[in-house]
N, C-alpha and C positions, 0 to 999 in steps of 0.2 A: 446765269450764263453757264453753258457747258464748255469745258476746256479739256482738250486732249493733250496729254504729255506723251511725246514720241518715244516711249520706252516702257518695257515691262517691269522696270526696276521700281519697287514700291517706295524706296527712299526718295527718288526723284518725284514721284507722284505726290508723296507727302510734303515735300518741299514746296511744290507749286500750290498745293491745297492750303498750306500755312500762309503763303503770300497772298492768296485769293480766297479768303475764308467764306465769302458769299457765293462762290462758284461751286458747281458740281465738277469735280476733276476726275477724269478717267485716265488710266495708264493704257496706252495702245502700243503694242510692239510693232515697230516699223524699222526698216533698214536705214542706217545712217548714210550709206553710199561712200563711206571712207573706211580705211583699215580699222580693225578692232582697237588698235592703239594709235590714234591720230598723232602725227608729229608736226609740230609747228602751229602757229596761230591760224594760218590760212586753211589748213586741212581740218582743224578742230572747228573753226567757224563754219566751214562747209557742212560738216556733220550736224552741227546744231541747226543750221538753216534747213537742211534736208529733213531732219526729224520733225521740225515744226511744220513744214509744209505738208509732209506726208501724213502727219497726225491729223491736221485740219481736214485733209481730204478723206480721211478714213470713216467719217460719219457726219452726223448733224451737230457740228461744233461751231461755236462763235470765235474760238481762239485755239490755235495750235502752238505748243511750246516744245522746244528742243533744248536739251541740256547735254553738253558734250564735254568730256574731260580728255585731255591729251598731254603730251610732253613736248617741251621745247628745249633745244640745246643752246647753251651760251657758254663760251669759254671753256668747253670740255665738260661742263656739268649739265645734267638733265633737270628740268624744272617741271613741276606739275602746273598745268593751266586748265582753266575752265571757261567755257563760253556758253551763253544762253541766247536763244532766238525765240521770238514770238511773232506770229502772223495772224491777221484777221482775214487773209485772202486778198486784201488790197495792198498791204505793205508788210514788210518784214523789218523788225527792229532787232538789233544785236547788241549784247552787252557782255563785258568781261566779268568773270568771277574774281573773288579775292586773290586767288593764286596768280592772276595776271598782273596784279599790282605788287604783290609781295614776292612773287616767283619762289614758291616753296621748293627747295632743293630735294631731289631724291637722294637717299643714302648711296654712297659710292658703290657698294656691292650690288645694289639693285640696278643702278644705272649701268654698270658694267655688264651684268647679266642681260639687261634689256637690249643693250647695243649689240650683243653678240647673237641675239635671237634672229631668226629669219624674218 
């Protein structure tokens, strides 16, 4: 099976290739349709879905995969979150990465700088 990962990031391509060792996995740069740093689960999921769907449509692929990282705020702290989406063209499945379960906290200085950025 040929799989398209909706990102030019070789780390994301390698992660999908490790999960699907019998597949041919290509990195395909596609827009996420969300800000460069998605905020919140909804925006991050949307980016993952968009990447998966656009990757699938970019060529002759049996599966499109989108991996999207974002940040979510809770009680004044920013947390790293990760979402993945996969589509075969008929359906889209979405799953949360480990950050969504453990909610990895950004260091305060980074979070303060990120919140003050445009």
